[in-house]
Backbone bond lengths (Angstrom), bond angles and torsions (degrees), N, CA, C in turn:
res aa  C-N    CA-C-N  psi(-1)  N-CA   C-N-CA  omega(-1)  CA-C   N-CA-C  phi
1 M - - - 1.461 - - 1.512 108.50 -
2 V 1.332 116.41 126.54 1.447 122.34 -178.17 1.516 108.56 -117.37
3 K 1.325 115.91 135.23 1.457 119.89 179.34 1.518 108.81 -118.25
4 G 1.327 115.81 146.26 1.448 118.83 179.61 1.505 111.21 -164.32
5 G 1.318 117.09 173.97 1.455 120.96 178.47 1.512 111.79 98.93
6 S 1.305 115.83 161.52 1.458 121.98 179.56 1.513 110.31 -82.29
7 F 1.321 117.62 133.32 1.460 120.74 -176.18 1.511 110.10 -150.72
8 Q 1.327 114.65 139.23 1.445 120.44 177.01 1.512 109.53 -132.77
9 K 1.306 117.12 155.15 1.450 121.31 177.30 1.527 109.50 -68.30
10 P 1.355 117.96 151.76 1.454 120.72 179.48 1.525 111.18 -57.39
11 S 1.326 116.21 138.51 1.454 120.20 177.47 1.523 109.70 -79.07
12 Q 1.333 116.46 170.12 1.454 120.49 -179.83 1.520 111.32 -67.11
13 D 1.336 116.34 -25.82 1.459 120.16 -178.77 1.527 112.55 -88.53
14 F 1.343 116.73 1.50 1.467 120.08 -173.89 1.528 112.70 -59.03
15 E 1.321 116.82 -50.31 1.462 120.32 -176.32 1.526 111.23 -60.53
16 L 1.318 117.09 -43.79 1.454 121.11 -179.38 1.523 111.16 -63.60
17 A 1.328 115.64 -38.62 1.460 119.76 -175.22 1.522 112.58 -74.66
18 N 1.332 118.64 -25.74 1.456 120.69 -170.92 1.524 115.21 -117.23
19 Q 1.292 119.05 -3.92 1.454 119.67 -171.80 1.525 113.30 -66.72
20 H 1.339 117.44 -20.01 1.448 119.43 -177.24 1.523 113.06 -104.18
21 F 1.337 117.94 19.12 1.458 118.73 177.28 1.532 108.05 -59.22
22 P 1.340 118.32 132.40 1.471 120.80 -166.22 1.520 116.90 -72.00
23 I 1.325 119.35 -14.14 1.463 120.17 177.19 1.518 109.22 -129.70
24 S 1.334 116.11 154.68 1.463 119.61 -179.23 1.524 112.60 -112.35
25 S 1.333 117.75 -17.75 1.464 119.38 -178.70 1.521 110.17 -157.09
26 I 1.325 115.39 147.32 1.461 120.52 -178.12 1.527 109.27 -151.13
27 V 1.331 116.28 143.76 1.462 122.64 173.13 1.529 107.73 -110.07
28 L 1.328 116.26 125.22 1.460 122.83 175.44 1.526 107.91 -110.61
29 W 1.325 117.58 121.48 1.465 118.57 -176.28 1.523 110.89 -135.85
30 G 1.329 114.13 158.80 1.450 119.83 179.28 1.515 110.65 166.67
31 G 1.307 115.53 178.67 1.457 121.13 -177.93 1.518 112.83 -78.96
32 L 1.308 114.84 -176.20 1.459 121.47 -179.88 1.529 110.24 -60.29
33 G 1.333 116.04 127.57 1.454 119.76 177.74 1.512 115.03 78.08
34 S 1.323 117.97 16.13 1.465 120.62 -177.33 1.518 113.20 -81.78
35 G 1.329 118.45 -9.72 1.460 120.45 176.08 1.515 114.68 98.18
36 K 1.323 117.26 21.17 1.472 120.83 -178.02 1.531 111.74 -62.02
37 T 1.319 115.65 -50.07 1.467 120.04 -177.57 1.523 111.13 -65.46
38 L 1.320 116.63 -43.33 1.458 120.50 179.79 1.525 110.75 -60.90
39 A 1.321 116.52 -43.13 1.467 120.26 179.46 1.524 110.89 -63.83
40 A 1.328 116.88 -40.51 1.464 120.31 179.54 1.526 111.08 -63.60
41 L 1.334 116.65 -38.93 1.462 121.14 -178.60 1.526 112.46 -70.82
42 S 1.317 117.44 -9.74 1.469 120.72 179.56 1.526 111.97 -80.49
43 T 1.332 117.79 2.92 1.457 120.55 -177.89 1.530 112.14 -55.71
44 P 1.327 117.45 134.00 1.463 120.45 175.21 1.525 112.75 -91.58
45 V 1.343 116.33 -2.44 1.463 120.55 -176.66 1.521 108.16 -91.08
46 K 1.294 116.33 101.49 1.461 123.23 -173.84 1.534 110.30 -115.50
47 P 1.344 117.17 159.18 1.461 127.05 -4.27 1.527 110.62 -71.06
48 A 1.327 114.79 163.63 1.459 120.68 -176.95 1.520 110.03 -133.95
49 V 1.315 115.09 156.93 1.459 122.61 173.72 1.518 107.74 -128.44
50 I 1.327 117.30 129.26 1.460 120.96 171.92 1.513 108.24 -110.98
51 I 1.324 116.31 120.83 1.460 121.81 174.98 1.523 106.71 -92.21
52 D 1.317 115.77 109.47 1.463 123.12 -172.33 1.523 109.29 -99.66
53 A 1.318 116.20 109.56 1.464 121.07 -176.88 1.525 112.96 -97.12
54 E 1.343 117.36 -4.08 1.463 120.39 -178.67 1.532 113.30 -136.47
55 R 1.321 116.43 13.30 1.466 122.14 -177.81 1.531 112.13 60.54
56 G 1.326 115.75 24.84 1.457 119.39 -179.44 1.506 114.22 -71.10
57 S 1.341 117.33 -22.34 1.466 120.03 -177.58 1.517 113.13 -96.61
58 R 1.326 117.43 -9.26 1.461 119.88 -173.32 1.524 112.49 -58.41
59 I 1.322 116.85 -42.86 1.465 119.92 -177.54 1.516 111.82 -63.46
60 Y 1.334 116.68 -31.64 1.468 119.57 -179.95 1.531 111.36 -70.32
61 F 1.321 116.14 -37.61 1.464 119.16 178.36 1.523 111.47 -71.14
62 E 1.333 116.96 -19.04 1.458 121.14 176.03 1.523 111.91 -86.91
63 Q 1.337 116.17 -8.96 1.465 120.83 -177.61 1.529 110.86 -128.62
64 Q 1.320 115.99 46.26 1.457 119.62 -174.45 1.527 112.62 -64.34
65 K 1.322 118.40 -33.77 1.460 120.38 179.13 1.523 110.57 -64.09
66 Q 1.340 116.17 -41.22 1.463 119.60 179.36 1.522 110.71 -65.21
67 L 1.336 117.20 -36.97 1.457 120.36 178.60 1.528 110.86 -68.70
68 N 1.311 116.71 -38.36 1.467 119.60 176.86 1.524 110.84 -57.54
69 A 1.329 116.19 -33.88 1.458 120.76 -178.45 1.516 112.55 -67.43
70 I 1.337 117.11 -23.87 1.470 120.11 178.30 1.530 111.19 -107.55
71 G 1.332 115.75 16.60 1.454 120.14 171.68 1.506 116.76 86.42
72 I 1.340 117.83 17.77 1.458 120.60 178.84 1.521 108.89 -112.81
73 D 1.327 115.93 120.62 1.461 122.93 -175.08 1.534 109.65 -109.99
74 L 1.324 116.32 118.98 1.462 120.64 -177.43 1.523 112.97 -93.15
75 S 1.325 117.14 4.85 1.460 118.54 177.37 1.524 109.34 -64.48
76 D 1.308 116.38 146.24 1.469 123.26 -177.53 1.521 112.56 63.43
77 I 1.340 116.90 25.73 1.462 121.20 171.90 1.525 107.50 -118.57
78 E 1.302 116.46 120.15 1.462 121.92 178.07 1.519 109.01 -94.31
79 R 1.314 115.47 129.03 1.466 120.95 177.84 1.522 109.17 -100.79
80 V 1.327 116.58 123.87 1.461 122.43 178.91 1.528 107.70 -120.46
81 E 1.308 116.53 116.72 1.461 121.66 -177.30 1.519 109.66 -93.97
82 C 1.319 116.78 116.16 1.469 123.11 177.40 1.520 107.63 -126.60
83 L 1.326 116.55 103.80 1.465 120.46 -172.97 1.521 113.46 -97.86
84 T 1.329 117.04 -3.26 1.453 120.71 177.80 1.515 109.52 -133.18
85 R 1.316 114.91 164.68 1.470 119.94 179.01 1.518 110.77 -62.66
86 D 1.324 117.33 -42.63 1.464 120.43 -178.46 1.528 111.48 -64.12
87 E 1.336 117.02 -40.67 1.463 120.17 177.70 1.530 110.89 -62.81
88 F 1.308 115.14 -40.77 1.464 119.05 -179.24 1.521 111.14 -65.49
89 F 1.321 117.61 -49.09 1.466 120.55 -179.00 1.531 111.23 -63.08
90 K 1.332 116.19 -37.50 1.464 119.82 178.96 1.524 110.76 -64.05
91 Y 1.337 116.18 -44.17 1.460 118.66 179.71 1.525 111.31 -66.00
92 M 1.334 117.63 -39.26 1.459 119.90 -176.77 1.521 111.98 -65.61
93 L 1.336 117.93 -24.78 1.468 120.02 173.84 1.536 110.04 -65.14
94 K 1.336 116.14 -41.69 1.462 120.28 177.10 1.528 110.19 -67.99
95 F 1.320 116.05 -39.78 1.461 121.11 179.86 1.528 110.33 -60.39
96 K 1.321 116.33 -41.83 1.466 121.16 -179.04 1.526 111.47 -63.32
97 E 1.326 115.91 -34.44 1.463 119.71 178.81 1.529 111.80 -74.34
98 Q 1.326 117.00 -33.66 1.459 121.13 -174.34 1.529 112.90 -80.51
99 Y 1.331 116.74 -37.75 1.459 119.94 -174.29 1.527 110.50 -115.53
100 T 1.319 115.13 132.05 1.460 123.09 -177.61 1.523 108.28 -136.61
101 P 1.333 117.38 171.13 1.478 118.70 175.59 1.518 113.09 -58.58
102 E 1.340 116.55 -25.16 1.467 120.56 179.15 1.533 111.40 -88.39
103 N 1.304 117.94 -17.38 1.466 122.69 -179.41 1.529 108.03 -133.92
104 K 1.316 115.01 73.94 1.456 120.43 -172.24 1.529 112.89 -79.41
105 L 1.346 113.28 148.31 1.461 121.30 169.53 1.533 107.57 -81.75
106 G 1.335 116.89 158.18 1.461 119.67 175.82 1.517 110.58 -71.07
107 T 1.334 116.41 -71.69 1.468 121.56 -179.17 1.524 110.30 -126.14
108 L 1.321 116.04 133.97 1.463 122.39 170.48 1.517 107.53 -110.28
109 I 1.329 115.95 122.99 1.467 122.17 179.03 1.520 108.70 -113.23
110 I 1.312 117.46 124.78 1.468 122.68 174.73 1.524 106.43 -108.33
111 D 1.332 117.15 113.78 1.461 121.31 -170.18 1.529 112.22 -134.18
112 P 1.345 118.24 107.41 1.448 125.21 -4.86 1.535 111.22 -94.04
113 Y 1.295 116.26 142.68 1.463 120.58 177.38 1.528 110.65 -63.98
114 S 1.321 117.91 -33.30 1.461 120.53 -177.80 1.525 111.37 -58.69
115 L 1.336 118.32 -34.37 1.463 121.31 176.53 1.524 110.49 -74.20
116 V 1.336 116.60 -43.25 1.464 120.29 179.04 1.529 110.45 -60.85
117 E 1.308 117.25 -37.37 1.462 121.02 177.33 1.532 110.62 -62.31
118 D 1.323 116.96 -37.33 1.470 120.65 175.37 1.526 110.75 -61.85
119 W 1.337 116.84 -38.20 1.471 120.08 178.27 1.528 110.71 -64.53
120 F 1.315 116.38 -42.13 1.464 119.52 176.66 1.528 110.42 -63.19
121 N 1.318 116.28 -38.06 1.466 121.47 178.80 1.526 110.34 -60.63
122 E 1.332 116.45 -47.42 1.465 120.72 179.81 1.519 110.85 -60.62
123 W 1.325 116.82 -45.13 1.469 121.47 -179.92 1.522 111.52 -64.45
124 F 1.315 116.65 -45.37 1.468 121.30 -172.90 1.525 111.51 -67.37
125 F 1.311 117.18 -46.04 1.467 119.91 -173.15 1.531 113.28 -82.82
126 K 1.331 117.21 -0.15 1.461 120.42 171.17 1.523 112.38 -90.33
127 K 1.324 116.97 -8.52 1.458 120.59 178.57 1.529 109.32 -67.65
128 P 1.351 118.54 131.38 1.473 121.63 -175.56 1.532 113.61 -53.87
129 D 1.331 117.66 -43.33 1.460 119.20 -178.16 1.522 111.80 -67.09
130 I 1.323 117.15 -33.25 1.462 120.31 178.72 1.523 110.52 -73.99
131 Q 1.343 116.84 -35.61 1.460 119.72 176.95 1.521 110.66 -62.59
132 Q 1.314 116.67 -39.95 1.461 120.40 177.51 1.527 110.65 -65.52
133 L 1.322 115.91 -42.88 1.459 120.10 179.08 1.524 110.91 -65.28
134 L 1.334 116.50 -36.51 1.450 121.81 -179.49 1.525 110.59 -64.02
135 D 1.332 116.60 -37.21 1.462 121.05 179.07 1.529 111.98 -68.00
136 K 1.330 115.99 -33.21 1.461 119.88 -174.23 1.534 112.69 -97.36
137 Q 1.313 116.31 -46.62 1.460 120.99 -176.14 1.527 109.61 -137.84
138 K 1.328 114.53 85.98 1.461 120.88 -175.09 1.521 111.79 -59.60
139 G 1.325 116.75 -39.02 1.455 120.62 -178.76 1.516 112.55 -61.86
140 L 1.337 116.60 -40.43 1.460 120.39 179.09 1.525 111.22 -67.38
141 A 1.321 116.04 -36.66 1.462 119.98 179.43 1.526 110.78 -63.63
142 W 1.323 116.44 -45.05 1.463 119.55 178.98 1.527 110.88 -69.12
143 G 1.311 117.15 -32.59 1.455 119.98 175.01 1.514 111.51 -63.97
144 A 1.332 116.14 -38.66 1.467 120.74 178.30 1.536 110.36 -66.79
145 F 1.333 116.57 -36.95 1.464 119.78 178.12 1.526 110.62 -65.74
146 K 1.323 117.15 -43.78 1.467 120.60 178.53 1.527 110.60 -61.34
147 S 1.319 116.28 -40.09 1.460 120.52 179.21 1.534 110.68 -64.62
148 T 1.335 115.66 -39.60 1.465 120.24 177.81 1.519 111.03 -63.43
149 M 1.335 117.21 -45.59 1.467 120.80 -178.81 1.525 111.43 -66.57
150 K 1.322 116.73 -35.14 1.463 119.11 176.66 1.524 110.38 -63.61
151 G 1.335 115.85 -40.59 1.458 119.93 177.42 1.514 112.01 -63.26
152 V 1.333 117.05 -39.70 1.464 121.54 178.90 1.528 110.23 -63.14
153 L 1.329 116.51 -47.36 1.465 119.78 -178.77 1.525 111.50 -63.64
154 L 1.322 116.94 -40.47 1.464 120.01 179.06 1.531 111.26 -65.24
155 Q 1.335 116.90 -35.81 1.461 120.15 176.41 1.528 110.42 -63.60
156 W 1.325 116.60 -44.72 1.464 119.88 178.32 1.522 111.18 -62.67
157 M 1.318 116.53 -43.53 1.465 120.40 -178.98 1.525 111.53 -65.20
158 N 1.311 116.41 -26.39 1.464 120.83 -177.76 1.520 112.98 -76.06
159 V 1.344 116.85 -15.33 1.478 119.11 -176.71 1.525 112.30 -118.50
160 C 1.332 117.42 12.71 1.457 120.40 174.82 1.527 109.37 -143.47
161 E 1.313 115.43 156.59 1.465 119.65 178.41 1.523 111.21 -75.72
162 L 1.322 116.72 -34.17 1.456 121.48 -177.54 1.525 110.01 -141.50
163 L 1.322 116.13 127.62 1.466 122.28 176.89 1.520 108.00 -109.40
164 I 1.338 116.19 122.92 1.463 121.63 178.08 1.524 108.87 -116.32
165 L 1.318 116.35 122.62 1.459 122.94 178.22 1.524 108.35 -114.67
166 T 1.324 117.17 129.05 1.460 119.70 174.96 1.524 108.96 -104.17
167 S 1.314 114.95 151.81 1.464 119.43 -178.63 1.516 109.92 -144.86
168 H 1.327 114.97 140.50 1.458 120.04 171.76 1.530 109.13 -70.35
169 A 1.315 115.51 171.72 1.460 121.45 176.19 1.527 109.77 -105.05
170 R 1.318 115.30 154.68 1.465 120.53 175.39 1.529 108.92 -141.69
171 K 1.304 116.30 167.42 1.457 120.39 178.00 1.530 110.25 -65.84
172 E 1.314 115.00 138.49 1.459 120.44 179.32 1.529 109.74 -90.25
173 F 1.321 115.81 135.94 1.461 121.97 177.34 1.521 109.60 -116.22
174 V 1.302 116.28 133.90 1.462 122.42 176.81 1.521 107.95 -126.03
175 G 1.330 115.86 120.40 1.461 119.66 -178.12 1.511 113.50 64.20
176 G 1.351 116.08 29.85 1.458 120.59 178.44 1.514 114.62 84.20
177 A 1.335 117.42 -1.25 1.459 120.82 -179.46 1.531 109.73 -121.95
178 P 1.339 117.49 147.52 1.469 119.51 179.19 1.520 110.80 -64.14
179 S 1.334 115.97 135.42 1.464 120.68 -177.77 1.520 112.27 -89.50
180 G 1.337 116.08 -13.94 1.454 119.96 -175.13 1.509 112.55 93.56
181 G 1.350 116.06 -6.73 1.446 120.82 179.89 1.512 112.17 -102.51
182 K 1.326 116.07 -172.84 1.450 122.84 179.57 1.522 109.52 -126.45
183 E 1.314 115.11 157.42 1.458 121.37 177.33 1.526 108.63 -147.39
184 P 1.355 118.42 163.40 1.467 119.65 176.76 1.526 110.74 -62.02
185 K 1.319 115.73 141.79 1.464 119.99 -178.78 1.518 112.48 -74.95
186 C 1.329 117.69 -18.09 1.465 120.10 -178.99 1.529 110.61 -73.67
187 G 1.332 115.89 170.42 1.452 121.14 -180.00 1.525 112.57 -76.26
188 E 1.323 115.30 -172.49 1.459 120.96 -175.32 1.529 113.02 -73.61
189 V 1.331 117.44 -30.65 1.468 120.54 -170.12 1.530 113.19 -57.80
190 P 1.338 120.38 -51.81 1.470 118.34 179.80 1.523 112.93 -64.10
191 L 1.325 117.10 -30.81 1.463 119.90 179.15 1.526 110.84 -69.77
192 E 1.329 115.90 -29.45 1.464 120.83 -179.52 1.522 112.57 -83.99
193 T 1.327 117.39 -30.87 1.469 120.30 -173.66 1.523 113.42 -94.88
194 S 1.322 118.36 -20.25 1.463 120.53 -177.21 1.525 111.58 -77.51
195 D 1.328 115.20 152.97 1.459 120.52 177.69 1.525 111.56 -70.93
196 L 1.329 116.12 -34.87 1.457 121.09 -177.32 1.518 110.82 -142.75
197 V 1.329 115.50 144.70 1.464 122.02 172.54 1.528 106.30 -123.58
198 I 1.313 116.15 118.05 1.461 120.35 -173.97 1.520 110.81 -124.00
199 M 1.307 114.73 128.36 1.462 121.91 176.47 1.528 108.47 -89.07
200 L 1.319 116.74 134.66 1.457 121.54 -178.21 1.520 111.02 -112.60
201 R 1.319 115.30 147.32 1.467 121.22 172.24 1.507 107.65 -144.31
202 R 1.310 115.07 144.82 1.465 121.15 177.82 1.523 107.10 -121.05
203 T 1.329 116.15 109.37 1.451 119.91 -178.73 1.518 110.10 -75.48
204 Q 1.310 115.36 161.34 1.460 120.89 -175.66 1.527 110.81 -59.17
205 G 1.324 115.46 130.91 1.446 120.44 177.85 1.516 114.32 89.50
206 K 1.334 118.20 -5.16 1.461 121.01 -179.07 1.524 110.31 -104.40
207 Q 1.327 116.73 139.07 1.457 120.86 175.93 1.524 111.19 -87.43
208 I 1.322 116.02 -38.86 1.454 121.10 -176.02 1.528 109.28 -95.51
209 P 1.330 118.19 129.87 1.464 120.51 -177.49 1.528 112.42 -75.27
210 D 1.322 115.29 162.27 1.454 122.39 170.39 1.518 108.31 -99.63
211 G 1.323 116.79 155.44 1.458 121.22 -178.58 1.511 112.05 -118.79
212 L 1.316 116.38 144.20 1.461 122.61 178.13 1.515 109.11 -129.94
213 I 1.316 116.46 124.83 1.459 121.16 177.22 1.520 107.70 -88.72
214 V 1.329 115.54 104.93 1.468 122.29 -176.34 1.521 108.28 -98.47
215 Q 1.304 116.77 105.51 1.454 120.59 -171.55 1.519 113.09 -62.79
216 D 1.341 118.30 -33.49 1.458 119.19 -176.19 1.525 112.65 -84.04
217 K 1.337 117.69 -0.15 1.466 121.10 178.22 1.527 111.84 -100.73
218 G 1.301 117.46 -3.55 1.448 121.21 -179.48 1.513 110.01 170.27
219 K 1.297 116.82 156.39 1.457 121.04 -177.86 1.525 110.78 -78.45
220 S 1.333 115.71 136.30 1.456 121.50 173.39 1.515 108.36 -107.50
221 R 1.332 116.14 118.12 1.456 120.63 179.17 1.527 112.26 -93.27
222 I 1.322 116.55 2.37 1.451 121.09 -179.11 1.527 109.06 -102.37
223 I 1.322 116.28 120.20 1.455 121.67 -176.56 1.524 110.27 -88.55
224 G 1.328 115.55 139.93 1.455 120.07 171.71 1.507 116.30 90.30
225 L 1.328 118.50 11.11 1.464 119.99 177.43 1.526 110.45 -84.01
226 P 1.327 117.33 149.33 1.463 119.29 174.99 1.523 109.90 -72.29
227 E 1.317 116.01 164.72 1.466 118.20 178.99 1.523 111.76 -79.15
228 F 1.322 117.03 -19.16 1.464 121.26 -173.47 1.530 109.59 -131.88
229 I 1.346 116.56 125.76 1.469 121.48 179.04 1.526 108.52 -120.45
230 P 1.322 117.67 101.57 1.475 119.39 179.00 1.518 111.17 -70.71
231 D 1.325 115.90 152.78 1.472 121.60 179.69 1.517 110.44 49.47
232 F 1.312 115.80 57.35 1.462 121.89 -171.83 1.521 112.06 -67.24
233 S 1.322 115.07 138.83 1.461 123.27 168.40 1.513 106.86 -152.42
234 I 1.329 116.80 162.71 1.463 120.03 178.98 1.528 110.32 -65.02
235 K 1.322 117.01 -37.69 1.466 120.67 177.47 1.523 110.99 -64.78
236 R 1.302 117.21 -41.19 1.471 121.20 178.94 1.526 109.94 -66.02
237 L 1.310 116.86 -39.30 1.456 121.01 176.23 1.523 110.05 -60.70
238 E 1.331 115.91 -43.84 1.468 119.64 178.78 1.528 110.48 -58.65
239 D 1.326 117.11 -42.34 1.459 120.89 179.59 1.530 110.87 -63.49
240 F 1.327 117.24 -39.98 1.462 121.08 179.81 1.538 110.54 -65.15
241 I 1.335 116.28 -35.00 1.463 119.87 -179.94 1.526 111.17 -73.72
242 R 1.325 116.15 -43.58 1.467 120.47 -175.42 1.523 112.86 -75.98
243 N 1.311 117.10 -24.51 1.470 120.50 -174.93 1.525 111.30 -125.90
244 P 1.325 117.26 71.10 1.473 120.26 178.22 1.534 109.84 -58.70
245 R 1.316 115.65 139.18 1.462 120.16 179.30 1.519 109.19 -154.97
246 E 1.314 116.28 -171.50 1.456 120.98 -179.65 1.528 109.87 -68.47
247 W 1.345 115.62 118.87 1.463 119.37 -173.38 1.535 113.11 -100.49
248 S 1.325 118.10 15.51 1.470 119.47 -175.02 1.527 112.06 -58.44
249 E 1.342 116.83 -34.56 1.464 118.81 -179.12 1.523 112.36 -74.78
250 Y 1.344 117.18 -10.63 1.453 120.73 180.00 1.525 112.02 -108.10
251 Q 1.337 116.66 18.03 1.454 120.87 177.60 1.528 109.15 -103.10
252 A 1.322 115.55 150.89 1.460 119.56 177.37 1.527 109.45 -69.31
253 P 1.333 118.86 136.64 1.460 120.58 174.71 1.517 109.81 -56.83
254 P 1.349 118.60 147.85 1.470 121.57 -176.36 1.518 113.72 -53.86
255 E 1.337 116.61 -34.96 1.467 119.01 -176.26 1.519 112.61 -86.60
256 E 1.325 117.44 -0.08 1.460 120.00 -175.26 1.517 111.05 -120.01
257 N 1.315 117.40 129.05 1.457 122.42 177.92 1.519 108.31 -101.72
258 I 1.334 116.78 100.98 1.473 120.38 -176.05 1.515 111.31 -61.69
259 L 1.343 117.29 -42.38 1.458 120.20 -178.68 1.516 110.64 -60.41
260 E 1.338 116.50 -41.07 1.463 119.67 179.35 1.518 110.87 -65.17
261 K 1.340 116.80 -39.57 1.461 120.07 179.10 1.524 111.54 -65.41
262 I 1.336 116.04 -42.08 1.464 119.54 179.87 1.523 110.19 -65.63
263 T 1.330 116.69 -41.45 1.461 120.57 179.09 1.525 110.37 -59.76
264 K 1.331 116.53 -42.85 1.455 120.38 179.32 1.526 110.65 -64.87
265 T 1.344 116.26 -37.96 1.469 120.34 179.13 1.522 110.86 -63.86
266 I 1.347 116.47 -44.26 1.458 120.85 179.46 1.521 110.57 -63.91
267 T 1.347 116.09 -44.37 1.465 120.36 -179.08 1.519 110.46 -61.26
268 A 1.343 116.56 -45.54 1.463 120.24 -179.43 1.503 111.51 -62.62
269 T 1.343 117.37 -39.33 1.458 121.55 179.46 1.516 110.80 -64.26
270 E 1.341 116.96 -43.13 1.456 120.39 -179.19 1.521 111.67 -67.77
271 E 1.341 117.28 -34.68 1.463 120.56 -179.58 1.516 111.06 -69.26
272 E 1.354 116.03 -29.38 1.466 119.40 177.65 1.510 111.57 -66.97
């Protein structure tokens, strides 16, 4: 486990400054290179911790000056590198001791959550009682796993102002056959419990990704948001939530299917 980045303890004014942040949890998903990690690091709710399970954030911490130039400040963000299940579980024991409902963290970023969920899956289904249940009643076993993951997410949300989960994309299957589309690689629980699920894409030549709120990929509890947020960041999202306005310029043209275009972009990137 490797730790790095600039980090400071919460100030006395932290709770007052952040208690009214308009969302408590968000899932950011997309294909390789879509800007998930960069978007997560744009959080204005500090201090923050990013648990990096794939070294996806390391390059950003090595290029902080370049990020400052595009409006992303990594100060007060602690980077914790956990590349194995054991490293992750060991760190989370320390995290549980450090942060409580009375001493909340600003933002907790799990990057990517889809991999961490796989680690929980491996741990959970190796338990003898679950293996027995799996042999007899597979549906109950998976129900117990979903219940466990919901409890984990609620615990994390209870000790931070904002929980950001990133997820890779995978092929979508409908009725057992591939639909040609994409969906988040994570399970149903984060999609059901998060306030927002946003698909990201980074078009050629752009550093900052665009965001798409795909209603059928997860529940949106925020009313009045546009379907398309160009140059997406957590701060920009906050502005869109706090200042509802005419969203006609942020809607897809009638002849253009943004979701289809993003899906094609992700597919092409993965094929490369």
